[in-house]
C-alpha positions as CSV (number, residue, x, y, z in Angstrom):
1,X,6.3,-2.3,3.0
2,X,6.4,-5.9,3.1
3,X,5.0,-6.3,-0.7
4,X,8.5,-5.6,-1.9
5,X,6.8,-2.2,-4.2
6,X,8.8,0.3,-2.0
7,X,12.4,-1.1,-2.8
8,X,13.7,1.1,-5.1
9,X,12.1,4.3,-4.3
10,X,11.4,4.1,-0.3
11,X,10.2,6.4,1.4
12,X,9.2,8.0,-2.1
13,X,6.5,6.9,-4.7
14,X,6.2,3.3,-5.3
15,X,7.6,2.1,-8.9
16,X,4.0,1.1,-10.0
17,X,1.3,2.8,-11.7
18,X,-2.0,2.8,-9.7
19,X,-4.1,4.3,-12.1
20,X,-2.8,1.4,-15.0
21,X,-2.8,-1.4,-12.6
22,X,-5.3,-1.1,-9.5
23,X,-7.5,1.8,-11.2
24,X,-7.2,0.5,-14.8
25,X,-6.7,-3.3,-15.0
26,X,-8.8,-4.0,-11.8
27,X,-11.7,-2.1,-12.8
28,X,-11.6,-3.5,-16.1
29,X,-11.3,-7.1,-14.3
30,X,-14.6,-6.2,-12.4
31,X,-16.4,-4.6,-15.1
32,X,-15.6,-7.7,-17.6
33,X,-16.9,-10.3,-14.8
34,X,-20.4,-8.0,-13.9
35,X,-20.5,-8.1,-18.0
36,X,-20.3,-12.1,-18.1
37,X,-22.6,-12.6,-15.3
38,X,-25.2,-10.2,-16.6
39,X,-24.6,-12.3,-19.7
40,X,-25.6,-15.8,-18.2
41,X,-28.4,-14.2,-16.3
42,X,-30.1,-12.3,-19.4
43,X,-28.3,-13.5,-22.4
44,X,-27.5,-10.0,-23.1
45,X,-23.9,-8.6,-23.6
46,X,-22.9,-5.3,-22.8
47,X,-20.5,-2.7,-23.8
48,X,-17.8,-1.3,-21.3
49,X,-16.1,1.8,-20.9
50,X,-13.3,1.6,-18.6
51,X,-11.7,4.8,-17.3
52,X,-8.6,4.7,-15.2
53,X,-9.1,8.1,-13.6
54,X,-12.7,6.8,-12.8
55,X,-11.3,4.1,-11.3
56,X,-8.4,6.1,-9.7
57,X,-10.7,8.0,-8.1
58,X,-12.8,4.8,-6.6
59,X,-9.3,4.3,-5.1
60,X,-9.3,7.7,-3.0
61,X,-12.8,8.0,-2.8
62,X,-12.4,8.3,0.8
63,X,-10.2,11.6,0.2
64,X,-12.7,12.9,-2.3
65,X,-15.4,12.6,0.4
66,X,-13.1,14.8,2.8
67,X,-13.5,17.9,0.6
68,X,-17.0,18.4,1.0
69,X,-17.1,20.3,-2.2
70,X,-14.8,23.2,-0.3
71,X,-12.2,23.2,-2.6
72,X,-9.7,23.5,0.5
73,X,-6.2,21.4,0.1
74,X,-6.7,18.5,2.1
75,X,-4.7,17.3,4.9
76,X,-1.8,15.2,4.2
77,X,-2.8,12.4,6.7
78,X,-1.8,9.6,5.0
79,X,0.5,10.7,3.2
80,X,3.0,11.4,5.4
81,X,1.3,14.1,7.4
82,X,0.8,12.1,10.6
83,X,4.2,10.7,12.2
84,X,1.8,7.5,13.6
85,X,1.7,6.9,9.5
86,X,4.9,7.1,7.6
87,X,8.1,5.3,6.6
88,X,11.5,5.9,8.7
89,X,14.9,5.4,7.7
90,X,16.7,2.8,10.3
91,X,20.4,3.3,11.1
92,X,21.2,1.1,8.2
93,X,19.6,2.8,5.5
94,X,16.8,0.0,5.7
95,X,12.9,1.7,6.0
96,X,10.7,0.8,8.6
97,X,6.6,1.2,8.1
98,X,4.8,2.5,10.8
99,X,0.9,2.3,10.4
100,X,-0.2,2.8,13.9
101,X,-3.1,5.2,13.4
102,X,-5.3,4.1,16.5
103,X,-4.6,5.0,19.7
104,X,-4.0,1.5,21.2
105,X,-1.5,0.6,18.6
106,X,0.4,4.1,18.7
107,X,0.3,3.9,22.3
108,X,1.9,0.1,22.3
109,X,4.7,1.4,20.0
110,X,5.6,4.5,22.2
111,X,6.3,2.0,25.0
112,X,8.0,-0.7,22.8
113,X,10.7,2.0,21.7
114,X,10.7,3.6,25.3
115,X,9.3,6.8,24.1
116,X,5.5,6.8,26.2
117,X,5.8,10.6,26.3
118,X,5.4,10.7,22.5
119,X,1.9,9.0,22.7
120,X,0.1,11.7,24.3
121,X,0.1,13.9,21.2
122,X,-0.6,11.3,18.9
123,X,-2.9,13.1,16.5
124,X,-2.5,16.6,17.4
125,X,-1.9,18.5,14.3
126,X,0.8,21.0,15.8
127,X,2.3,18.0,17.0
128,X,2.9,16.0,14.0
129,X,6.4,17.8,12.7
130,X,7.9,17.4,16.5
131,X,7.0,13.9,16.7
132,X,8.1,13.0,13.2
133,X,11.2,14.2,13.9
134,X,11.4,12.6,17.3
135,X,10.4,8.9,15.7
136,X,12.6,9.9,13.1
137,X,15.8,10.1,15.4
138,X,14.4,6.9,17.4
139,X,14.3,4.5,14.7
140,X,17.7,5.8,13.1
141,X,19.2,4.7,16.1
142,X,19.1,0.6,15.4
143,X,19.0,-1.4,12.3
144,X,15.9,-2.6,10.6
145,X,16.5,-6.4,12.0
146,X,16.8,-4.6,15.5
147,X,13.8,-2.9,15.1
148,X,11.6,-6.1,13.7
149,X,13.3,-8.2,16.5
150,X,12.1,-5.9,19.1
151,X,8.5,-5.6,17.5
152,X,8.2,-9.3,16.7
153,X,5.7,-10.2,19.6
154,X,4.4,-6.7,20.0
155,X,1.2,-5.6,17.9
156,X,2.1,-1.8,16.8
157,X,1.5,-2.1,12.9
158,X,5.0,-1.8,12.0
159,X,6.5,-3.5,9.2
160,X,9.9,-3.4,7.0
161,X,9.7,-2.2,3.5
162,X,11.1,-5.3,2.3
163,X,12.6,-6.1,-1.1
164,X,10.6,-7.6,-3.9
165,X,12.5,-11.0,-2.9
166,X,12.1,-10.8,0.8
167,X,8.4,-9.9,0.6
168,X,7.9,-13.2,-2.0
169,X,9.9,-15.2,0.4
170,X,8.0,-14.4,3.5
171,X,4.6,-14.9,1.5
172,X,5.7,-18.0,-0.1
173,X,5.0,-16.2,-3.5
174,X,6.5,-18.2,-6.3
175,X,8.9,-15.9,-8.9
176,X,10.2,-16.6,-12.2
177,X,8.6,-17.3,-15.4
178,X,4.5,-18.1,-16.0
179,X,4.0,-21.8,-15.5
180,X,2.4,-21.8,-18.9
181,X,3.5,-19.6,-21.2
182,X,1.2,-18.2,-23.9
183,X,2.1,-18.3,-27.9
184,X,2.1,-15.0,-29.8
185,X,-0.8,-13.6,-31.8
186,X,-1.7,-17.0,-33.8
187,X,-4.9,-19.4,-34.1
188,X,-3.1,-21.4,-32.0
189,X,-2.4,-18.6,-29.0
190,X,-6.3,-17.7,-29.6
191,X,-7.3,-21.2,-29.0
192,X,-5.2,-21.6,-25.8
193,X,-7.3,-18.2,-24.6
194,X,-10.5,-20.4,-25.1
195,X,-11.5,-17.8,-28.4
196,X,-12.1,-20.7,-30.8
């Protein structure tokens, strides 16, 4: 929520490409760094095959482990199936992220919003739809700013779906053009990157 990547689509899919950016690019960086270290240690180079599919599977390996080879569909615990791990709309049309998986966080959340009775059925599968509806109605009664003020001093795993600007401001992220622009594919550009 705080990163601002859900700003344009909340509560839908983030406007980024997880396989390309997280699995592909991040996987490539890790593989290249490992190859550089290997070269420094042994003097031998390496041929790398970077797979976005394999990288994406690494990102969801915990989900693949849950299948246990059964082929049965997995429960949607962390993708909206649990009331305690969802995105809820507030009265002003903004959104609030709730990630209170652990009982202590969910119990405290329910106390703070004056709905302690909801905590009793925290992880019961048959209660999730009703809990989600109850929480949605509760969060829809106040603005995002009101909720954030209420939760400010609480340890409840709740946060805003921030805009990109709000997220950058909150965490001191500098925005704008890169500090050192790189030229086009020329000898000067390759020299800037250390290839000559």
